[in-house]
C-alpha positions as CSV (number, residue, x, y, z in Angstrom):
1,M,-52.5,21.4,-48.3
2,S,-51.3,21.9,-44.7
3,S,-48.5,20.2,-42.5
4,K,-47.4,19.9,-38.7
5,S,-44.2,17.8,-39.8
6,S,-41.4,19.0,-38.2
7,A,-37.9,18.7,-39.4
8,D,-36.9,15.3,-40.5
9,P,-34.5,13.7,-42.8
10,V,-37.0,11.3,-44.0
11,R,-39.3,14.0,-45.4
12,D,-36.3,15.8,-47.0
13,F,-35.2,12.4,-48.4
14,Y,-38.5,11.9,-50.0
15,T,-39.1,15.4,-51.3
16,S,-35.6,15.3,-53.2
17,H,-36.0,11.6,-54.3
18,P,-39.9,10.7,-54.5
19,Y,-40.6,7.2,-54.4
20,P,-41.8,4.9,-56.2
21,P,-40.7,6.8,-59.3
22,P,-43.6,9.1,-60.9
23,L,-45.9,7.3,-63.4
24,E,-47.4,9.3,-66.3
25,N,-50.1,6.7,-67.3
26,L,-52.4,4.8,-65.3
27,D,-54.5,3.6,-68.2
28,R,-53.4,0.1,-67.4
29,A,-54.3,-0.3,-64.1
30,R,-57.6,1.3,-65.0
31,D,-58.5,-1.0,-67.5
32,L,-57.5,-4.3,-65.4
33,W,-59.7,-3.1,-62.8
34,Q,-63.1,-2.9,-65.3
35,D,-63.4,-6.4,-64.0
36,E,-65.5,-6.5,-61.0
37,N,-64.4,-9.9,-59.6
38,I,-61.1,-8.2,-59.1
39,H,-62.8,-5.5,-56.9
40,R,-64.8,-8.6,-55.3
41,A,-61.4,-10.5,-54.8
42,E,-59.9,-7.7,-53.1
43,F,-62.8,-6.9,-50.7
44,H,-63.2,-10.4,-49.6
45,L,-59.8,-10.9,-48.6
46,L,-60.2,-8.3,-46.5
47,W,-63.7,-9.0,-45.1
48,P,-64.4,-12.6,-46.2
49,H,-67.6,-12.5,-43.9
50,K,-69.2,-9.4,-45.5
51,E,-71.4,-8.8,-48.3
52,Y,-69.5,-6.7,-50.9
53,R,-69.8,-2.9,-51.2
54,A,-67.8,-0.6,-53.1
55,D,-68.7,2.8,-51.4
56,L,-65.5,2.6,-49.4
57,D,-63.9,5.5,-47.3
58,V,-60.0,4.9,-47.9
59,L,-56.9,6.2,-46.3
60,V,-53.8,6.0,-48.3
61,A,-51.1,6.8,-45.7
62,G,-47.7,7.8,-47.3
63,C,-49.4,7.8,-50.4
64,G,-45.7,8.5,-52.9
65,T,-46.4,9.7,-56.0
66,W,-49.1,7.7,-57.6
67,Q,-50.6,5.1,-55.1
68,S,-53.7,7.1,-54.0
69,A,-54.4,8.5,-57.6
70,K,-54.2,4.9,-58.6
71,F,-56.7,3.6,-56.2
72,A,-59.3,6.2,-56.4
73,L,-59.1,5.9,-60.6
74,T,-59.6,2.0,-60.2
75,H,-62.1,2.4,-57.1
76,P,-64.7,5.2,-58.7
77,A,-67.2,4.6,-56.1
78,A,-64.5,5.1,-53.2
79,R,-63.7,8.5,-51.1
80,V,-60.1,8.2,-51.1
81,V,-57.6,10.7,-49.0
82,G,-54.1,10.3,-49.9
83,I,-51.4,11.9,-47.1
84,D,-47.7,12.3,-47.9
85,I,-44.9,14.3,-46.0
86,S,-43.3,14.8,-49.4
87,T,-44.2,17.7,-51.4
88,T,-42.9,16.2,-54.5
89,S,-44.9,13.1,-54.0
90,L,-48.0,15.0,-53.7
91,E,-47.5,17.5,-56.7
92,H,-47.4,14.5,-58.6
93,T,-50.5,13.1,-57.2
94,E,-52.2,15.9,-57.9
95,W,-51.3,16.3,-61.4
96,L,-52.3,12.9,-61.8
97,K,-55.7,13.7,-60.2
98,R,-56.1,16.4,-62.8
99,K,-55.2,14.4,-65.6
100,Y,-57.7,11.9,-64.8
101,S,-60.4,14.1,-63.0
102,L,-60.3,12.3,-59.9
103,T,-63.0,14.0,-58.1
104,N,-63.0,11.1,-55.5
105,L,-59.5,12.0,-54.3
106,E,-58.5,14.4,-51.8
107,T,-54.3,14.9,-50.7
108,R,-53.0,16.5,-48.0
109,Q,-49.4,17.0,-46.8
110,L,-49.6,15.3,-43.3
111,A,-47.5,13.2,-41.2
112,I,-49.0,9.9,-40.3
113,E,-48.5,10.5,-36.7
114,N,-51.0,13.5,-37.2
115,V,-53.6,11.5,-39.0
116,A,-56.4,12.6,-36.6
117,D,-56.3,16.1,-37.9
118,L,-58.2,14.9,-40.9
119,D,-61.1,14.5,-38.4
120,H,-62.4,11.4,-40.3
121,S,-62.6,7.6,-40.2
122,F,-61.9,4.9,-42.6
123,D,-63.2,1.4,-43.7
124,L,-59.5,1.0,-45.1
125,I,-56.4,2.1,-44.6
126,I,-53.2,1.3,-47.0
127,S,-49.7,2.1,-45.7
128,T,-47.4,0.0,-47.6
129,G,-43.4,0.5,-47.2
130,V,-44.2,3.7,-44.7
131,L,-44.2,2.9,-41.1
132,H,-40.7,1.2,-41.0
133,H,-39.2,4.7,-42.0
134,L,-40.7,6.5,-39.1
135,A,-38.6,7.6,-36.1
136,D,-41.3,5.7,-33.9
137,P,-43.4,3.2,-36.0
138,G,-45.7,2.6,-32.9
139,A,-46.9,5.8,-32.7
140,G,-47.3,5.9,-36.3
141,L,-49.7,2.5,-36.0
142,R,-51.5,4.2,-33.2
143,A,-52.5,7.1,-35.0
144,L,-53.4,5.1,-38.0
145,R,-55.8,2.9,-35.4
146,S,-57.3,6.0,-34.1
147,V,-58.9,6.8,-37.4
148,L,-59.7,3.1,-38.6
149,K,-63.4,2.2,-38.2
150,A,-64.4,-0.5,-35.8
151,D,-65.1,-3.0,-38.2
152,G,-62.3,-1.7,-40.6
153,A,-59.3,-3.0,-42.0
154,M,-55.7,-2.0,-42.6
155,Y,-53.4,-3.5,-45.4
156,L,-49.8,-2.7,-44.2
157,M,-46.1,-3.8,-45.3
158,V,-43.0,-3.5,-43.5
159,Y,-39.2,-4.9,-44.5
160,A,-38.4,-8.3,-43.2
161,P,-34.7,-8.7,-42.1
162,Y,-33.4,-11.7,-43.5
163,G,-33.9,-11.0,-47.4
164,R,-32.5,-7.4,-46.5
165,T,-29.0,-8.5,-45.4
166,G,-27.3,-7.1,-48.6
167,V,-29.5,-4.0,-48.3
168,Y,-27.9,-3.4,-44.8
169,M,-24.5,-4.1,-45.8
170,F,-24.5,-1.6,-48.5
171,Q,-26.1,1.0,-46.3
172,E,-23.1,0.8,-44.2
173,Y,-20.9,0.6,-46.8
174,C,-22.1,4.0,-48.2
175,R,-22.0,5.4,-44.6
176,R,-18.4,5.1,-44.0
177,L,-17.6,6.0,-47.4
178,G,-19.8,9.4,-47.0
179,I,-22.0,8.5,-50.3
180,G,-24.7,10.9,-50.6
181,T,-27.7,11.2,-53.1
182,S,-25.7,13.7,-55.6
183,Q,-25.9,12.4,-59.2
184,Q,-22.3,12.0,-59.3
185,D,-22.4,9.7,-56.3
186,I,-25.3,7.6,-57.6
187,N,-23.3,7.2,-60.7
188,D,-20.3,6.2,-59.0
189,L,-22.0,3.7,-56.9
190,T,-23.7,2.3,-60.0
191,A,-20.2,1.5,-61.2
192,A,-19.5,-0.2,-57.8
193,L,-22.8,-2.3,-58.0
194,K,-22.0,-3.3,-61.6
195,V,-18.9,-5.3,-60.5
196,L,-20.3,-6.7,-57.3
197,P,-19.2,-10.3,-56.3
198,Q,-21.6,-12.7,-57.6
199,H,-22.1,-14.3,-54.1
200,H,-23.1,-10.8,-52.5
201,P,-26.4,-11.1,-50.7
202,L,-27.7,-7.8,-52.3
203,L,-27.4,-10.1,-55.5
204,S,-29.4,-13.0,-53.6
205,M,-32.1,-10.4,-52.8
206,L,-32.4,-9.2,-56.6
207,R,-32.5,-12.8,-57.6
208,G,-29.3,-12.7,-59.2
209,S,-29.9,-10.0,-61.7
210,R,-27.1,-7.5,-62.3
211,D,-29.0,-5.4,-64.4
212,A,-31.0,-4.6,-61.4
213,L,-27.9,-3.1,-59.9
214,D,-28.6,0.3,-61.0
215,A,-28.3,2.7,-58.0
216,G,-30.6,5.3,-59.3
217,A,-33.3,2.9,-58.9
218,L,-32.1,1.4,-55.6
219,V,-31.6,4.9,-54.1
220,D,-34.6,4.1,-51.9
221,A,-33.3,1.0,-50.4
222,L,-29.4,2.0,-50.1
223,L,-29.3,5.9,-49.2
224,N,-32.3,6.2,-47.1
225,P,-31.7,7.8,-43.9
226,R,-33.9,5.7,-41.6
227,D,-35.6,2.3,-41.9
228,R,-36.0,-0.9,-39.9
229,T,-37.1,-4.6,-40.1
230,Y,-39.4,-6.8,-38.6
231,S,-39.0,-10.6,-38.1
232,V,-42.2,-12.4,-37.5
233,P,-41.9,-12.5,-34.0
234,Q,-41.3,-8.8,-33.9
235,L,-44.5,-8.2,-36.0
236,F,-46.7,-9.7,-34.1
237,D,-45.3,-8.0,-30.9
238,F,-45.7,-4.6,-33.1
239,V,-49.0,-5.4,-34.0
240,E,-50.6,-6.5,-30.7
241,G,-48.3,-4.1,-28.5
242,N,-50.4,-1.3,-30.3
243,D,-53.9,-3.1,-29.7
244,L,-54.6,-4.2,-33.2
245,R,-55.3,-7.9,-34.3
246,F,-53.4,-9.9,-37.0
247,A,-56.1,-10.8,-39.6
248,R,-53.9,-12.7,-42.4
249,W,-51.1,-12.3,-44.6
250,Y,-51.8,-10.6,-48.0
251,W,-50.1,-13.5,-49.9
252,Q,-50.2,-16.5,-47.4
253,A,-48.7,-19.2,-49.1
254,P,-45.0,-18.7,-48.4
255,Y,-46.0,-18.7,-44.7
256,L,-47.7,-22.2,-44.7
257,P,-45.9,-25.2,-44.3
258,Q,-48.5,-27.1,-46.7
259,C,-47.8,-25.2,-49.2
260,G,-44.5,-25.8,-51.9
261,A,-41.3,-27.7,-51.4
262,I,-41.5,-28.0,-47.7
263,A,-44.3,-29.8,-47.8
264,T,-42.6,-32.6,-49.4
265,T,-39.9,-33.2,-46.7
266,P,-39.9,-35.3,-43.2
267,H,-40.5,-32.0,-41.3
268,T,-44.1,-31.8,-42.7
269,T,-45.6,-33.4,-39.8
270,K,-43.4,-31.5,-37.0
271,L,-44.3,-28.2,-38.6
272,A,-48.1,-29.2,-38.9
273,A,-48.1,-30.0,-35.1
274,L,-46.8,-26.2,-34.4
275,P,-49.4,-23.7,-33.3
276,E,-50.3,-21.2,-36.5
277,R,-48.0,-18.3,-35.3
278,E,-44.8,-20.7,-35.0
279,Q,-45.6,-22.3,-38.3
280,Y,-45.0,-18.8,-39.6
281,I,-41.7,-18.2,-37.9
282,E,-40.6,-21.5,-39.0
283,M,-41.2,-20.7,-42.5
284,E,-39.8,-17.4,-42.6
285,L,-36.6,-19.1,-41.4
286,W,-36.8,-21.8,-43.9
287,R,-37.5,-19.5,-46.9
288,G,-34.6,-16.8,-45.9
289,L,-35.3,-14.3,-48.5
290,M,-38.4,-12.7,-47.5
291,T,-37.8,-9.1,-48.1
292,N,-40.9,-7.8,-46.8
293,H,-44.2,-8.7,-45.1
294,D,-47.7,-7.5,-46.3
295,F,-50.7,-8.5,-43.9
296,V,-53.8,-7.3,-42.8
297,V,-55.0,-6.0,-39.2
298,Q,-58.0,-5.4,-37.8
299,Q,-59.3,-3.7,-34.4
300,G,-61.1,-7.3,-33.4
301,D,-60.3,-10.6,-34.1
302,A,-60.7,-11.8,-37.5
303,V,-63.6,-14.0,-38.7
304,P,-61.7,-16.8,-40.1
305,V,-62.4,-18.9,-43.4
306,R,-62.8,-22.4,-42.5
307,F,-63.1,-25.6,-44.4
308,D,-63.9,-28.0,-41.2
309,D,-67.7,-28.1,-41.5
310,E,-70.3,-28.3,-44.1
311,R,-70.9,-24.5,-44.3
312,Y,-67.9,-24.3,-46.7
313,L,-70.2,-25.4,-49.3
314,R,-72.1,-21.7,-49.2
315,Y,-68.9,-19.9,-49.6
316,V,-68.7,-18.1,-53.0
317,P,-64.9,-18.7,-54.8
318,V,-63.5,-15.7,-56.4
319,R,-60.4,-16.0,-58.1
320,R,-57.4,-13.3,-57.2
321,A,-56.5,-11.0,-59.8
322,W,-53.0,-12.7,-60.8
323,T,-53.8,-16.3,-61.0
324,M,-53.3,-18.3,-64.0
325,C,-53.7,-21.9,-65.1
326,V,-51.0,-23.2,-67.1
327,Q,-51.6,-26.0,-69.5
328,E,-48.4,-26.4,-71.4
329,R,-45.8,-29.0,-70.9
330,L,-47.7,-30.9,-68.0
331,P,-46.5,-33.6,-66.0
332,P,-48.5,-37.2,-66.4
333,G,-52.0,-36.8,-65.1
334,A,-51.9,-33.2,-64.7
335,A,-55.1,-31.1,-66.3
336,G,-53.0,-27.6,-65.5
337,V,-50.7,-25.9,-63.1
338,L,-52.0,-23.5,-61.1
339,L,-49.8,-20.4,-60.3
340,N,-50.2,-16.6,-58.5
341,Q,-48.0,-14.6,-60.5
342,T,-47.1,-12.3,-57.7
343,H,-45.5,-15.0,-55.7
344,L,-41.7,-14.5,-55.2
345,F,-41.0,-18.3,-54.6
346,T,-41.1,-20.4,-57.5
347,D,-42.0,-23.7,-55.5
348,L,-45.5,-22.2,-54.9
349,V,-47.5,-24.1,-57.8
350,L,-50.5,-26.4,-57.7
351,L,-51.1,-29.2,-60.0
352,I,-54.6,-29.9,-60.5
353,N,-56.3,-33.0,-62.3
354,A,-59.0,-32.9,-64.7
355,E,-61.9,-32.7,-62.1
356,E,-60.2,-30.1,-60.2
357,K,-59.8,-28.0,-63.6
358,R,-63.5,-28.4,-64.0
359,M,-64.2,-26.9,-60.6
360,Y,-61.7,-24.3,-61.2
361,D,-62.9,-23.2,-64.6
362,A,-66.5,-23.0,-63.2
363,I,-65.3,-20.2,-60.5
364,D,-67.0,-16.9,-61.7
365,G,-67.6,-15.1,-58.4
366,R,-71.1,-15.8,-58.3
367,R,-71.6,-19.1,-57.7
368,S,-71.4,-21.0,-54.6
369,I,-69.2,-24.3,-54.0
370,A,-72.2,-26.3,-53.6
371,E,-73.3,-25.0,-57.2
372,I,-70.1,-25.5,-58.7
373,V,-69.7,-29.0,-57.4
374,D,-73.3,-30.0,-58.5
375,Q,-72.4,-29.4,-62.1
376,G,-70.2,-33.0,-61.5
377,N,-70.8,-35.9,-60.0
378,D,-67.6,-36.4,-57.8
379,T,-68.2,-34.5,-54.6
380,S,-65.5,-35.8,-52.6
381,L,-62.5,-33.7,-54.2
382,A,-64.6,-30.3,-53.2
383,R,-62.9,-29.6,-49.8
384,G,-59.8,-30.3,-50.1
385,F,-59.5,-28.6,-53.4
386,F,-61.2,-25.4,-52.8
387,E,-59.2,-25.1,-49.3
388,K,-55.8,-25.4,-51.4
389,L,-57.0,-23.0,-53.6
390,W,-57.3,-20.7,-50.2
391,W,-53.8,-21.9,-48.8
392,Y,-51.9,-20.9,-52.2
393,D,-53.7,-17.7,-52.8
394,Q,-55.6,-18.5,-55.8
395,A,-59.0,-17.7,-54.5
396,V,-60.5,-15.5,-51.5
397,F,-64.2,-16.8,-50.6
398,D,-67.2,-14.5,-49.9
399,T,-68.4,-16.5,-46.8
400,S,-71.0,-14.1,-46.0
401,K,-73.9,-17.0,-46.7
402,G,-71.8,-19.5,-44.7
403,Q,-71.8,-18.2,-41.4
């Protein structure tokens, strides 16, 4: 391992307090990813217009204690490089590499700003929860762009401001009291958190759960020496100011006014009339408790998934990994309720009737929409239904035969 990292409080922090907490076992993830459709769904979320392939060059930038090992284990055909500035995180990653014989994984102690030292380019770059800790996030993003292939994609996550109000109130509280990261300080902070007023914004962020108010688990949020946030307008400025293009939200339903409770209000028409980016801005303000933004960027303009002409019938729908159909305690006329279990907002559910459920059940990741619809007699529902699956993060689409 080599490093050009200069003295940095964030590097020291993560060396002493690696995050996420180390995992000793990745078997559950390995077993889940045995399903090829999970791979296909992930690929077509990033590249709907391309034919599926598994042999990707992947960089996990700021890989933490297990993220790159998990990716290498679950994507054995990929060639994975994990970089981090924390020696502690890399040591645990190397331990997982040995445990699972991950011959497709290479690790390097390297700052994101120096990623060009790898002398390699990548199809996919993953950097979640990292750029907002850099002294110059723009320099980090430009460095990642420099090693992204022309048709590659980046999956990024950065903090959002409104849902983290309680975090920043408590960061200030800790700074003023001189609270550090010793075990005694963490124990004392936990005791103070346990009696936090019920209306405090930190509890709102944790969905009212006092059980989650453990300082040991919250060290990364409350005692981190440096981070920043991005509202939706700031995020677009950040992306485009560094010569990249926004492709999509990783989970898009929370940002769409046609999804969830907002769609039943008198504001629906006004919101729908706004440009797409303005809709995203409005939805961040309406939802209020977004704590982070997960999104995909590319070097060129994204190829859209569209349902405004008959080409959609050639699309192949693929269910996303965490979708499910609930069939208990249904309202009258419903044959099921579709939900994505990773959504944090409980209004993002989709009621379906019997014909829609038939189409949903027929999705196998191989058949086109036209082939699915041909199994029944009613084709009038198809366009609207599959577009809703797209909006609600229930499915992605292989559009390679529908261009």
